[in-house]
C-alpha positions in Angstrom: 0.8 5.1 14.4 0.8 8.9 14.3 0.3 11.0 11.2 3.3 11.4 9.0 2.5 15.1 8.7 4.9 17.7 10.0 4.0 21.1 11.3 5.1 23.0 8.2 3.3 20.6 5.8 0.0 20.8 7.7 0.3 24.5 8.3 0.3 24.1 12.1 1.3 27.3 13.7 2.3 27.7 17.3 1.0 31.3 17.6 -1.2 31.8 20.7 -4.9 32.0 20.5 -5.1 35.4 22.0 -3.2 38.0 23.9 -4.7 36.9 27.1 -3.8 33.3 26.4 -0.3 34.3 25.6 0.0 36.2 29.0 -1.4 33.1 30.8 1.2 30.9 29.0 4.0 33.2 30.1 2.9 33.4 33.7 2.3 29.6 33.9 5.6 28.8 32.3 7.5 31.2 34.6 5.9 29.6 37.7 6.6 26.1 36.5 10.2 26.7 35.6 10.8 28.6 38.8 10.4 25.3 40.7 13.5 23.0 40.5 12.3 20.0 38.5 15.1 17.6 37.4 13.5 17.1 34.0 12.2 19.2 31.1 8.7 20.5 31.1 6.5 21.8 28.2 3.3 23.8 28.3 0.0 22.8 26.7 -0.5 25.3 23.9 -3.3 26.1 21.5 -1.9 25.8 18.0 -3.4 26.1 14.5 -4.0 22.6 13.2 -6.1 21.0 10.4 -9.8 21.0 10.6 -11.4 17.8 9.3 -14.6 16.6 7.9 -15.0 12.8 8.5 -16.9 10.3 6.4 -17.0 6.5 6.3 -14.8 4.7 3.8 -14.2 1.1 2.6 -10.8 -0.4 2.2 -9.9 -2.2 -1.0 -6.8 -3.7 -2.5 -5.1 -2.0 -5.4 -4.0 -5.3 -6.9 -6.8 -7.8 -7.0 -7.0 -10.2 -10.0 -8.5 -13.4 -11.1 -6.2 -15.9 -12.9 -7.8 -17.8 -15.8 -6.9 -20.8 -17.8 -5.0 -20.1 -21.0 -5.1 -23.6 -22.3 -7.4 -26.6 -22.2 -7.0 -29.3 -19.7 -8.2 -31.1 -16.6 -7.3 -29.8 -13.1 -4.9 -32.4 -11.6 -4.0 -30.6 -8.4 -4.8 -27.4 -6.4 -1.9 -26.5 -4.2 -3.3 -23.5 -2.3 -6.7 -22.6 -0.8 -8.6 -19.5 0.4 -6.7 -17.4 2.9 -3.4 -18.9 2.0 -0.5 -16.4 1.4 1.4 -17.0 -1.8 4.6 -15.5 -3.2 4.9 -14.1 -6.7 5.4 -16.9 -9.1 4.3 -19.6 -6.7 2.4 -22.5 -8.3 -1.4 -22.4 -7.6 -2.9 -25.1 -9.9 -1.6 -27.8 -12.3 -3.5 -29.0 -15.4 -3.0 -32.1 -17.4 -0.3 -31.6 -20.0 -0.5 -34.7 -22.3 -1.7 -32.8 -25.3 0.6 -29.9 -24.8 3.7 -32.1 -24.5 2.7 -34.0 -27.6 2.2 -30.7 -29.5 5.6 -29.6 -28.3 7.3 -32.7 -29.5 5.6 -32.4 -32.9 6.7 -28.8 -33.2 10.3 -29.7 -32.3 10.3 -32.4 -35.0 8.9 -29.9 -37.5 11.7 -27.5 -36.6 14.4 -30.1 -37.1 13.0 -30.9 -40.6 12.7 -27.2 -41.4 16.2 -26.4 -40.3 17.6 -29.3 -42.3 15.8 -28.1 -45.5 17.0 -24.6 -44.8 20.6 -25.8 -44.5 20.2 -27.8 -47.8 18.7 -24.8 -49.6 21.4 -22.5 -48.3 24.1 -24.8 -49.5 22.4 -25.3 -52.9 22.1 -21.5 -53.3 25.8 -20.9 -52.4 26.8 -23.5 -55.0 24.6 -22.1 -57.8 25.7 -18.6 -56.9 29.3 -19.6 -57.6 28.3 -21.2 -60.8 26.4 -18.1 -61.9 29.4 -16.0 -61.3 31.3 -18.3 -63.6 28.5 -18.0 -66.1 27.8 -21.8 -66.1 24.1 -21.5 -65.0 21.4 -19.2 -66.2 19.9 -16.2 -64.4 16.6 -18.2 -64.0 18.4 -21.1 -62.3 20.1 -18.6 -60.0 16.8 -16.8 -59.1 15.1 -20.2 -58.4 17.9 -21.2 -56.0 17.6 -17.9 -54.2 13.8 -18.2 -53.9 14.2 -21.7 -52.5 16.7 -20.5 -50.0 14.5 -17.6 -48.8 11.5 -19.9 -48.6 13.4 -22.5 -46.5 14.6 -19.8 -44.1 11.0 -18.6 -43.7 9.8 -22.1 -43.0 12.5 -22.6 -40.4 11.6 -19.3 -38.7 7.9 -20.4 -38.7 8.8 -23.8 -37.2 10.8 -22.0 -34.4 7.8 -19.9 -33.6 5.7 -23.0 -33.5 8.0 -24.5 -30.9 7.8 -21.3 -28.8 4.0 -21.4 -29.0 3.9 -25.0 -28.1 6.2 -24.4 -25.1 4.0 -21.6 -23.9 0.9 -23.8 -24.1 2.8 -26.4 -22.0 3.8 -23.6 -19.5 0.1 -22.6 -19.3 -0.7 -25.9 -17.7 1.0 -24.6 -14.6 -0.9 -21.6 -13.2 1.3 -19.3 -11.0 0.6 -16.3 -8.8 1.1 -13.0 -10.7 2.1 -11.3 -7.4 2.5 -11.9 -3.7 -0.8 -11.9 -1.9 -3.7 -13.8 -0.3 -6.0 -16.2 -2.1 -9.5 -14.8 -1.7 -11.6 -17.2 -3.9 -11.2 -20.7 -5.4 -13.3 -21.2 -8.5 -12.5 -24.8 -9.6 -12.1 -28.2 -8.0 -9.7 -31.0 -8.8 -10.8 -33.1 -11.7 -12.7 -30.4 -13.5 -12.1 -29.8 -17.1 -11.3 -26.2 -18.0 -10.8 -24.2 -21.2 -9.1 -21.0 -22.2 -10.5 -17.9 -20.4 -12.2 -19.9 -17.6 -11.6 -18.2 -14.2 -9.7 -20.4 -11.7 -8.7 -18.4 -8.6 -8.9 -14.9 -7.3 -6.3 -13.2 -5.1 -5.3 -9.8 -3.8 -2.2 -8.1 -2.4 -2.2 -6.4 1.0 0.9 -4.4 0.2 -1.0 -1.7 -1.6 -4.4 -0.6 -0.2 -6.7 2.3 -0.8 -10.0 3.6 0.7 -13.1 4.6 -1.3 -15.1 7.4 0.2 -18.3 9.0 -1.0 -18.1 12.8 -0.3 -21.2 15.0 -0.5 -21.2 17.2 -3.5 -21.5 20.3 -1.2 -18.1 19.5 0.3 -16.2 18.3 -2.7 -14.8 21.7 -3.7 -13.3 22.2 -0.2 -11.9 18.6 -0.1 -10.4 19.0 -3.6 -8.9 22.4 -2.9 -6.7 21.2 0.0 -6.2 17.6 -1.1 -5.1 16.1 2.2 -6.7 13.2 4.0 -6.1 10.9 7.0 -7.5 7.5 7.6 -8.6 6.9 11.2 -8.7 3.3 12.4 -9.2 3.1 16.2 -6.5 5.2 17.7 -4.3 4.9 14.6 -4.0 7.6 12.0 -2.6 7.0 8.5 -1.8 9.9 6.2 -2.9 9.5 2.6 -0.2 9.1 0.1 -2.3 10.6 -2.6 -6.0 11.3 -3.4 -7.9 10.6 -6.6 -11.1 12.5 -7.3 -13.7 10.9 -9.7 -15.1 13.5 -12.1 -18.7 12.3 -12.1 -21.2 12.5 -9.2 -23.6 9.8 -8.3 -27.1 11.2 -9.1 -28.8 8.9 -6.6 -26.7 9.9 -3.6 -25.4 13.3 -4.7 -21.9 12.3 -3.8 -18.5 12.1 -5.5 -16.4 9.1 -5.2 -12.9 9.9 -3.8 -10.1 7.3 -3.7 -7.6 7.7 -0.9 -4.3 5.9 -1.7 -2.5 4.6 1.4 1.3 4.2 1.8 2.7 0.8 2.7 2.4 0.5 6.5 2.5 -2.1 9.3 -1.1 -1.3 10.3 -3.2 -4.4 9.6 -6.0 -3.4 7.3 -8.0 -5.7 5.1 -10.1 -5.2 2.0 -13.8 -4.7 2.9 -13.1 -3.1 6.3 -14.9 0.2 7.2 -12.7 3.1 8.4 -13.1 6.8 9.1 -11.5 9.2 6.6 -10.9 12.8 7.6 -10.4 15.3 4.8 -8.7 18.6 5.7 -11.0 21.4 4.9 -9.4 24.3 6.8 -7.7 25.2 10.1 -8.8 25.3 13.7 -7.2 25.8 17.1 -6.3 22.7 19.1 -4.7 22.2 22.5 -1.5 20.3 21.8 1.3 18.8 23.9 4.5 16.9 22.9 3.9 13.2 22.2 6.7 12.2 24.5 4.7 13.5 27.5 2.1 10.8 27.2 1.8 7.9 29.7 -0.1 4.7 28.7 -0.8 2.1 31.4 -3.3 -0.5 30.4 -6.6 1.5 30.1 -5.0 4.7 31.5 -3.9 7.6 29.3 -2.4 10.3 31.3 0.4 13.0 31.7 2.5 14.2 34.6 1.4 17.8 35.4 3.6 20.2 37.4 1.9 22.4 39.9 4.6 25.1 39.8 5.6 24.6 43.4 7.8 21.6 43.0 4.9 19.2 43.1 3.9 16.7 40.4 0.7 14.7 39.7 -0.5 12.1 37.3 -3.6 13.3 35.5 -5.8 11.4 33.1 -6.5 13.0 29.7 -8.7 12.4 26.7 -6.8 12.3 23.4 -7.6 13.6 19.9 -5.4 13.2 16.9 -1.6 13.2 16.6 0.1 15.8 14.4 3.7 14.9 13.8 5.3 15.1 17.3 2.3 17.0 18.8 -0.7 15.3 20.4 -4.2 16.8 20.7 -5.7 17.0 24.2 -9.6 17.0 24.2 -10.0 17.0 28.0 -8.0 16.9 31.2 -5.5 19.8 30.6 -5.8 23.6 30.4 -3.8 25.9 28.3 -0.5 26.8 29.9 -0.3 23.8 32.2 3.2 22.3 32.2 3.7 18.6 31.5 6.8 16.4 32.0 8.5 15.4 28.8 10.1 12.4 30.5 7.3 10.4 32.2 9.8 7.9 33.6 11.8 10.5 35.4 8.6 12.3 36.5 7.2 9.0 38.0 10.4 8.5 39.9 10.3 12.1 41.1 6.7 11.8 42.2 7.4 8.5 44.1 10.4 10.1 45.8 8.5 13.2 46.7 5.7 11.1 48.3 8.3 9.0 50.2 9.9 12.2 51.6 6.4 13.4 52.7 5.7 10.2 54.5 9.1 10.4 56.3 8.4 14.0 57.3 5.0 13.1 58.8 6.6 10.4 60.9 
């Protein structure tokens, strides 16, 4: 994966390193294009690119949580284990629910009685209210009926809340995954009795990851000023989505904790892994070529280089980082040398040229 930076965002400029370098580029380009190549060429150029300071970092999950019991019971079944992937809402553990079901039935019975009393009180209040309007009952009798009606309605509302609470307690006997992720720890066994607040299982999500880096206090101002970082894992570069700077230094190590938040990516990273994190602290000159010119064959990393006289050769190169559609060359190419932008066509051209040379010798 290449960096998601573009030239404008990173401040990469394609201005030449020097007047002499510019002259060399012009002469080399003229010679290369003077030859009749049936495919496009591009010159290796020094360009202004980011200058990095690299430190070690540790990957961690943004979402990592431990689910705990919210009701009392005995573990009847554990449906997943460590390293299992679970979807959001998937059942992890089941607890006994005998007490919870009994409590729910009792609450539902209380609700039926409360609603019946509320209906009776409402009917009584309506009857006495009519009689009061006809002046056949006293104000005291009317006030008493009204109070009884309000009390019955409150009792019914309380009973409904009791049913809701009892149903929640029953639901708590089924422990579900709060989000999609991987089970990292199992803290109970089947048959164990658990109570509210007891940890049951820990899991994490691989969809959102971040990297923690300890940056020396002497470099924190430069890192904070530019605020750009890239995670390097093997030959893969991942641009940071955002960076969080902790405001307090570690007195023991004289470092500041910096959190590099990663975008969602297909790159396989796991919490606990060590990676290299490069923070942009300025600019430097780097020899760059288009990414499309690169040839990868097993362990070989190379480019097709034009000699300016119609010839073409495959040359091994050593790579640096990738900046958008530009690739850094650390060794194997000189400034101004022309490389083929279509390696497939260049390979066919080279093979054809060699075949013609062999026929000519015969």
